C-alpha positions as CSV (number, residue, x, y, z in Angstrom):
1,M,23.2,215.1,-168.5
2,N,25.7,217.2,-170.1
3,K,29.5,215.8,-170.1
4,V,32.7,217.6,-169.1
5,V,36.3,216.2,-169.9
6,L,38.6,216.6,-167.2
7,A,42.6,216.4,-167.4
8,F,43.2,213.6,-164.7
9,S,46.2,212.6,-162.9
10,G,44.6,210.7,-159.9
11,G,46.0,213.2,-157.4
12,L,44.4,215.2,-154.9
13,D,43.4,218.3,-157.1
14,T,41.8,216.5,-160.1
15,T,40.1,213.6,-157.9
16,V,38.2,216.4,-156.0
17,C,37.4,218.0,-159.2
18,V,35.6,215.0,-160.2
19,K,32.9,215.2,-157.2
20,L,33.1,218.9,-157.7
21,L,32.2,218.8,-161.3
22,E,29.2,216.4,-160.6
23,E,27.8,218.2,-157.2
24,K,28.5,222.0,-158.0
25,Y,28.4,221.9,-161.9
26,N,25.8,219.2,-162.5
27,L,28.0,217.4,-165.2
28,S,28.8,213.8,-166.0
29,V,32.8,213.7,-165.7
30,I,35.0,211.9,-168.4
31,T,38.6,211.7,-167.1
32,V,41.5,211.7,-169.5
33,C,45.1,210.6,-168.4
34,V,47.8,211.6,-171.5
35,D,50.7,209.6,-171.1
36,V,53.7,211.6,-171.8
37,G,56.2,209.3,-169.9
38,Q,55.3,209.8,-166.5
39,G,55.6,206.2,-165.7
40,E,53.4,203.2,-165.7
41,K,52.8,203.3,-162.1
42,N,51.4,207.1,-162.4
43,V,49.3,206.0,-165.5
44,K,47.9,203.0,-163.8
45,K,47.3,205.0,-160.6
46,A,45.0,207.4,-162.7
47,E,43.0,204.7,-164.1
48,D,42.6,202.9,-160.5
49,V,41.5,206.2,-158.8
50,A,39.1,207.2,-161.8
51,N,37.6,203.4,-161.5
52,E,37.1,203.8,-157.8
53,I,35.3,206.9,-157.8
54,G,33.1,205.9,-160.5
55,V,33.8,208.4,-163.3
56,F,31.4,208.3,-166.4
57,K,34.3,207.3,-168.5
58,H,37.9,207.4,-168.3
59,Y,40.6,207.4,-171.4
60,T,44.0,206.6,-171.2
61,V,46.1,208.2,-174.3
62,D,49.6,207.2,-175.0
63,A,51.2,210.0,-176.4
64,R,54.9,209.2,-175.3
65,E,56.5,209.0,-178.7
66,E,54.7,212.0,-180.1
67,F,55.9,213.9,-177.0
68,A,59.3,213.0,-177.7
69,D,59.3,213.3,-181.4
70,D,57.3,216.4,-181.8
71,F,57.8,218.6,-178.6
72,I,60.8,217.4,-176.6
73,S,62.8,217.5,-179.9
74,K,62.2,221.0,-180.3
75,G,63.5,221.8,-177.1
76,I,66.7,220.1,-177.7
77,K,67.4,221.7,-180.9
78,A,66.4,225.3,-179.5
79,N,68.4,224.5,-176.0
80,A,65.1,225.5,-174.5
81,V,66.4,226.6,-170.7
82,Y,64.2,228.7,-168.6
83,E,66.0,230.6,-166.0
84,G,68.3,227.7,-165.6
85,Y,66.5,224.6,-166.2
86,P,65.5,222.6,-169.1
87,L,61.8,222.9,-169.6
88,S,59.7,219.8,-169.2
89,T,56.2,220.4,-168.0
90,A,55.9,223.6,-170.4
91,F,56.3,221.3,-173.1
92,A,53.8,218.6,-172.2
93,R,50.8,220.9,-171.3
94,P,50.0,221.8,-174.9
95,L,50.0,218.2,-176.2
96,I,47.8,217.2,-173.2
97,A,45.4,220.2,-174.1
98,M,45.4,219.0,-177.9
99,K,44.8,215.3,-176.9
100,I,41.8,216.4,-174.5
101,I,40.2,218.5,-177.2
102,E,40.0,215.4,-179.5
103,I,38.3,213.4,-176.9
104,A,35.6,216.3,-175.9
105,E,34.9,216.6,-179.5
106,N,34.4,212.9,-180.0
107,E,32.3,212.7,-177.0
108,D,30.0,215.7,-177.5
109,A,31.3,217.3,-174.2
110,V,30.1,220.7,-173.4
111,A,33.2,221.6,-171.5
112,I,36.8,221.1,-170.5
113,A,37.9,221.1,-167.0
114,H,41.5,221.1,-165.2
115,G,42.6,221.1,-161.8
116,C,45.1,223.9,-161.7
117,T,45.2,226.4,-159.0
118,G,45.1,230.3,-159.7
119,K,48.7,230.8,-158.7
120,G,50.6,228.6,-161.0
121,N,51.7,228.4,-164.6
122,D,49.6,225.4,-165.9
123,Q,46.2,227.2,-166.1
124,F,47.8,229.5,-168.9
125,R,49.4,226.5,-170.7
126,F,46.0,224.6,-170.9
127,E,43.7,227.2,-171.5
128,S,45.5,229.1,-174.2
129,I,45.6,226.0,-176.4
130,I,41.9,225.0,-175.5
131,R,40.9,228.5,-176.3
132,S,42.8,228.9,-179.4
133,M,41.8,225.3,-180.7
134,S,38.4,225.1,-179.8
135,D,35.4,226.7,-178.5
136,F,34.9,224.8,-175.4
137,K,33.7,226.3,-172.2
138,I,36.5,225.9,-169.6
139,I,36.0,225.0,-166.1
140,A,38.6,225.3,-163.2
141,P,37.0,224.1,-160.0
142,I,39.9,224.7,-157.7
143,R,40.5,228.3,-158.8
144,E,36.9,229.3,-159.3
145,L,36.3,228.2,-155.7
146,N,39.4,229.4,-154.2
147,L,40.1,226.2,-152.5
148,T,43.4,225.6,-150.5
149,R,45.0,222.1,-150.4
150,K,43.8,221.7,-146.8
151,E,40.4,222.4,-147.8
152,E,40.4,219.9,-150.9
153,Q,41.4,217.3,-148.2
154,E,38.6,218.2,-146.0
155,Y,36.2,218.0,-148.9
156,A,37.4,214.6,-149.8
157,K,37.0,213.3,-146.2
158,V,33.1,214.8,-146.2
159,H,32.3,213.4,-149.3
160,N,33.9,209.9,-148.8
161,I,36.5,210.6,-151.9
162,P,39.2,207.9,-151.5
163,L,42.6,209.5,-152.1
164,S,45.6,207.2,-152.7
165,P,48.6,207.9,-150.6
166,E,50.5,210.8,-151.7
167,S,53.9,212.5,-151.2
168,R,53.6,215.5,-149.3
169,F,55.1,217.3,-152.0
170,S,53.4,218.4,-155.4
171,I,55.0,216.4,-158.2
172,D,54.5,216.6,-161.8
173,E,56.5,214.2,-163.9
174,N,57.1,213.3,-167.6
175,I,59.9,211.6,-169.5
176,W,61.9,214.6,-169.7
177,G,61.7,216.1,-166.4
178,R,60.2,216.1,-162.6
179,S,59.3,219.0,-161.0
180,I,58.9,219.3,-157.2
181,E,57.0,221.8,-155.2
182,G,55.0,222.2,-152.0
183,D,55.8,221.7,-148.2
184,V,59.0,222.7,-146.9
185,I,60.3,223.2,-150.6
186,E,58.2,226.3,-150.5
187,N,60.6,228.1,-148.0
188,P,63.9,228.9,-149.7
189,A,65.7,228.8,-146.4
190,F,65.0,225.1,-146.0
191,E,67.2,222.5,-147.5
192,V,65.3,220.2,-149.9
193,P,65.1,216.6,-148.2
194,D,66.5,213.7,-149.8
195,E,63.0,212.1,-149.9
196,A,61.9,214.8,-152.5
197,Y,64.3,213.2,-155.0
198,E,63.4,210.1,-157.2
199,W,65.3,210.0,-160.3
200,V,68.9,211.5,-159.1
201,K,71.1,210.0,-156.5
202,S,72.6,212.1,-154.0
203,N,76.6,212.5,-154.2
204,A,77.0,209.9,-151.5
205,Q,75.0,207.4,-153.3
206,A,76.1,208.2,-156.8
207,N,78.8,205.9,-158.7
208,K,81.9,205.9,-157.1
209,E,84.0,205.9,-160.4
210,A,83.4,208.4,-163.3
211,E,81.4,207.0,-166.4
212,K,82.2,208.0,-169.9
213,I,79.8,207.8,-172.6
214,S,79.3,208.8,-176.0
215,I,76.4,210.7,-177.6
216,E,75.8,210.9,-181.2
217,F,73.7,213.4,-182.9
218,E,72.1,213.9,-186.2
219,H,70.4,217.3,-187.4
220,G,70.2,218.2,-183.8
221,I,68.8,215.3,-182.2
222,P,70.6,212.8,-180.1
223,I,70.2,209.3,-182.1
224,A,72.9,206.9,-180.1
225,I,74.4,206.3,-176.9
226,N,77.8,204.4,-176.9
227,N,77.2,203.6,-180.4
228,E,73.8,202.1,-179.7
229,K,71.1,203.6,-181.9
230,L,67.9,204.3,-180.3
231,D,64.5,206.0,-180.8
232,L,64.4,209.2,-178.8
233,I,62.2,208.2,-176.4
234,D,64.1,205.1,-175.4
235,L,67.3,207.1,-175.6
236,I,66.0,209.9,-173.0
237,A,64.8,206.9,-170.6
238,K,68.1,205.4,-170.8
239,L,70.0,208.8,-170.2
240,N,67.7,209.1,-167.1
241,T,69.1,206.2,-165.5
242,I,72.6,206.9,-166.5
243,A,72.6,210.3,-165.5
244,G,70.7,209.8,-162.3
245,D,73.1,207.1,-161.1
246,N,76.0,209.5,-161.4
247,G,74.2,212.4,-159.5
248,I,73.4,214.4,-162.4
249,G,70.3,216.7,-162.9
250,K,69.3,218.2,-159.9
251,I,68.3,221.8,-160.2
252,D,67.0,224.1,-157.4
253,I,66.2,227.7,-158.4
254,I,64.0,230.8,-157.6
255,E,61.7,230.9,-160.4
256,D,59.6,233.8,-161.9
257,R,56.1,232.5,-162.4
258,M,54.0,234.0,-165.2
259,V,51.6,235.5,-162.5
260,G,54.3,237.5,-161.1
261,L,55.1,235.3,-158.0
262,K,58.6,234.2,-157.3
263,S,58.8,230.5,-156.2
264,R,61.2,228.1,-155.1
265,E,61.2,225.2,-157.7
266,V,63.1,221.9,-157.5
267,Y,63.6,219.9,-160.8
268,E,65.1,216.5,-161.6
269,V,66.2,216.6,-165.4
270,P,69.2,214.0,-165.8
271,A,68.7,213.1,-169.3
272,A,67.8,216.8,-170.4
273,T,71.0,218.3,-168.4
274,I,73.5,215.7,-170.3
275,I,71.5,216.2,-173.7
276,T,71.7,219.9,-173.5
277,K,75.2,220.3,-172.4
278,S,76.2,217.9,-175.3
279,H,74.1,219.8,-177.8
280,K,75.7,223.0,-176.9
281,G,79.2,221.4,-177.0
282,L,78.6,220.3,-180.5
283,E,77.2,223.6,-181.5
284,S,80.4,225.4,-180.4
285,L,82.4,223.0,-182.9
286,I,80.0,223.6,-185.9
287,F,78.5,227.0,-185.9
288,T,80.2,230.2,-186.8
289,K,80.9,232.9,-184.0
290,D,77.8,234.8,-185.4
291,E,75.8,231.6,-185.4
292,L,76.5,231.0,-181.8
293,R,75.5,234.8,-181.0
294,Y,72.1,234.2,-182.8
295,I,71.3,230.9,-181.0
296,D,72.2,232.3,-177.8
297,Y,69.6,235.2,-178.6
298,L,67.1,232.7,-179.9
299,S,67.2,230.0,-177.2
300,P,65.9,232.2,-174.2
301,L,63.4,233.9,-176.4
302,Y,62.4,230.2,-177.6
303,A,62.0,229.3,-173.7
304,D,60.1,232.2,-172.7
305,L,57.5,231.6,-175.4
306,V,57.2,227.9,-174.2
307,Y,57.2,228.8,-170.6
308,N,54.7,231.4,-170.8
309,A,52.1,229.4,-172.5
310,L,52.8,230.8,-176.1
311,W,53.1,227.2,-177.8
312,H,50.5,228.7,-180.3
313,E,52.3,231.8,-181.1
314,P,53.1,232.5,-184.6
315,L,56.7,233.5,-183.6
316,R,57.2,230.0,-182.0
317,E,56.6,228.4,-185.3
318,D,58.8,231.0,-187.0
319,L,61.7,230.3,-184.6
320,N,61.3,226.4,-185.3
321,K,61.8,227.2,-189.0
322,S,65.2,229.0,-188.1
323,I,66.4,226.6,-185.8
324,D,65.6,223.6,-187.9
325,H,67.6,225.2,-190.8
326,M,70.6,225.9,-188.5
327,Q,70.4,222.5,-186.8
328,R,70.8,220.5,-190.2
329,R,74.6,220.7,-189.6
330,I,74.5,219.7,-185.8
331,T,75.7,216.0,-186.7
332,G,78.4,214.3,-185.0
333,K,79.6,212.8,-181.7
334,I,80.7,214.0,-178.2
335,V,82.3,212.0,-175.6
336,L,81.6,212.9,-171.7
337,S,82.7,212.0,-168.4
338,L,80.2,211.9,-165.7
339,F,80.8,212.1,-162.0
340,K,79.0,212.8,-158.9
341,G,77.1,215.6,-160.3
342,H,79.7,217.0,-162.9
343,I,79.6,216.5,-166.5
344,S,83.1,217.0,-168.4
345,I,83.1,217.0,-172.3
346,L,86.1,215.0,-173.3
347,S,85.9,215.3,-177.0
348,R,83.7,216.3,-179.9
349,E,83.9,215.4,-183.6
350,S,81.7,216.4,-186.7
351,K,82.1,216.3,-190.4
352,F,80.7,219.8,-190.2
353,S,83.4,221.0,-188.1
354,L,84.8,224.4,-188.4
355,H,87.8,223.7,-186.3
356,D,90.7,223.2,-188.7
357,I,93.6,221.7,-187.0
358,K,96.4,222.4,-189.6
359,Q,95.9,226.1,-189.4
360,V,95.5,226.4,-185.7
361,S,98.5,224.2,-184.7
362,F,101.8,225.8,-183.9
363,E,103.5,223.5,-186.0
364,D,101.8,224.7,-189.1
365,K,104.2,226.0,-191.5
366,E,101.8,226.7,-194.4
367,T,100.1,229.4,-192.8
368,D,102.7,232.5,-193.2
369,Q,102.5,234.1,-189.9
370,R,104.1,237.5,-191.4
371,E,100.9,237.9,-193.4
372,I,98.8,238.8,-190.0
373,E,100.8,242.0,-189.6
374,G,98.6,243.8,-192.1
375,M,95.6,242.8,-190.4
376,I,96.9,244.0,-186.9
377,K,97.8,247.2,-188.5
378,Y,94.3,248.4,-189.2
379,H,92.7,246.6,-186.1
380,G,90.8,249.0,-183.8
381,I,91.7,251.9,-186.0
382,Q,89.0,254.2,-185.0
383,A,89.8,253.3,-181.4
384,S,93.4,254.4,-182.1
385,I,92.5,257.8,-183.6
386,Y,90.1,258.3,-180.6
387,Q,93.1,257.7,-178.1
388,K,95.5,260.0,-180.3
389,Q,92.9,262.8,-180.3
390,K,92.7,262.8,-176.4
391,H,96.1,263.5,-176.2
């Protein structure tokens, strides 16, 4: 029997896909869970479900460090924020697709499958990479059969497919962020219930006193917390805990999906929120005025490319070259105060700082204030001529 490789999480969609691929497509199913920091519990759940339903073969691929070093790092340097939230799922999907292609090639599979619906963004993110980097046929059972979540649940009951207890929400998780959709959250008129959150404490539960931390950056990447040097993956994990305990990292927005739909999306991005604010705070000290304007132009453009499933777009590679060149100077330390959902920058320092305390000081005598008069005289001269002409 021909083989298909299925991107697998062990949730409702992908679990039902296994039986659909066997029954309706007559294929042997190889499931693959790519670990991008979604937590040991979720990785083990995928393994357990795969074994329980009796797939042909199951793979677990540890891609955590690669995800942090080769994908998240680029998002940090680019300040990749889409419509108000640091991108997380959008960075993980290209890597997951690449890993699945490798396994499909090694297993001589005839197709690659995913459990995405026809209403979301992930179908684009998986398929754009699969199509650009391989010639595999793509099967999307949930989309192709136009199944609703309720119909999937009924199909599972009829076919005795064991389903693990699930949250009533649709969750996607990796080390950089946790997205929450579905159920009452779909309606923007409803408040997000506390049970939806796992990483970030409410203000009532958050630390009672402000916590001061320092983050050190080197070439645009955070390398230390409170003078403790850490690999990026470990630093993110530690910051997720610190920020979450201080109620930082909840984002509730109305988002514009690729398919044109507006959707209410809820995210938990504690480490990403702190790192992005710190990174931008350091850039303000080091970049020139024109560089700041330029990065403010590049950042949303970069985020749009990643969000819109264009990781393979040459412009994204071009932007990385430009951003990497700029980030070589983003080295220094920033001190923050964290308190009940708020982040305050207390201090920042860098050997590349363009802030000259001697010249800016009101006590400076070396800079002759009288010399500025000539500059003022010709400042806005064209506007001055225009105003005189009016009269």
